[in-house]
C-alpha atoms as one frame of an Amber mdcrd trajectory, in Angstrom:
protein
  99.621  99.298  92.875 103.195 100.269  92.098 103.827 101.307  95.715 102.565
  97.904  96.889 104.981  95.979  94.681 107.956  98.185  95.512 107.354  97.779
  99.246 106.697  94.039  98.956 109.839  93.421  96.899 111.885  95.517  99.314
 110.579  93.487 102.277 111.354  90.256 100.437 114.846  91.523  99.616 115.494
  92.363 103.254 114.271  88.900 104.265 116.518  87.139 101.744 119.519  89.267
 102.705 118.918  88.633 106.383 118.497  84.905 105.766 121.822  84.733 103.935
 123.665  86.636 106.659 122.134  84.601 109.498 122.726  81.342 107.613 126.388
  82.239 107.025 126.885  83.068 110.695 124.998  79.966 111.897 126.878  77.651
 109.538 130.138  78.723 111.151 129.008  77.727 114.652 126.453  74.966 114.013
 125.860  72.062 111.676 124.143  73.604 108.572 121.762  70.649 108.184 120.251
  71.198 111.630 119.763  74.956 111.647 117.697  75.711 108.516 114.381  76.190
 110.357 116.091  78.083 113.167 117.790  80.371 110.637 114.481  81.014 108.878
 112.716  81.946 112.120 115.536  84.234 113.246 115.602  85.816 109.787 111.886
  86.638 109.955 112.317  88.369 113.312 115.480  90.258 112.381 114.145  91.311
 108.969 110.973  92.639 110.624 113.042  94.941 112.827 115.290  95.997 109.951
 112.305  96.640 107.677 110.557  98.712 110.327 113.385 101.228 110.348 114.970
 100.878 106.897 111.753 100.821 104.866 109.835 103.489 106.765 109.685 105.857
 103.799 108.422 103.134 101.433 105.811 102.102 103.994 104.639 105.705 104.373
 104.364 106.109 100.587 102.357 102.899 100.384 100.043 104.014 103.196  99.550
 107.407 101.549  98.703 105.720  98.259  96.124 103.511 100.002  94.639 106.494
 101.824  94.248 108.444  98.574  92.701 105.455  96.828  90.234 104.917  99.678
  89.337 108.603  99.554  88.584 108.409  95.832  86.460 105.313  96.380  84.530
 106.979  99.202  83.982 110.037  97.030  82.567 107.888  94.198  80.234 106.112
  96.622  79.007 109.444  97.987  78.435 110.772  94.445  76.402 107.674  93.606
  74.398 108.041  96.803  73.679 111.716  96.018  72.651 110.805  92.471  70.172
 108.229  93.839  68.735 110.795  96.254  68.095 113.263  93.418  65.936 110.832
  91.454
C-alpha cells in the first residue's frame, strides 16, 4: 500500500508542477482568464510524458509490489483448494 501512495503522490506532484509551469508560460502570452481549461489539458498530457520517464523506478516498484501481493493471494487460494480436496 505504501508503494501505491508514494507513486500516486509523485504523479500528483508532477501534475501540479507541470500545471504551474504551463500556467506561468500561458499567462505571459494569453489572457489568464481564458486559458485555465487549456492549461489543465496541456498539463495532463505533458505530466503523463514526464511521469513515464521520471517515475519509471517508482512505477516498477509499485508493479513488483502488486505482483508479489497477487502471488501471495493466489498461493492462499491454492492452499484452501488443496485443503478442501483433502477432506
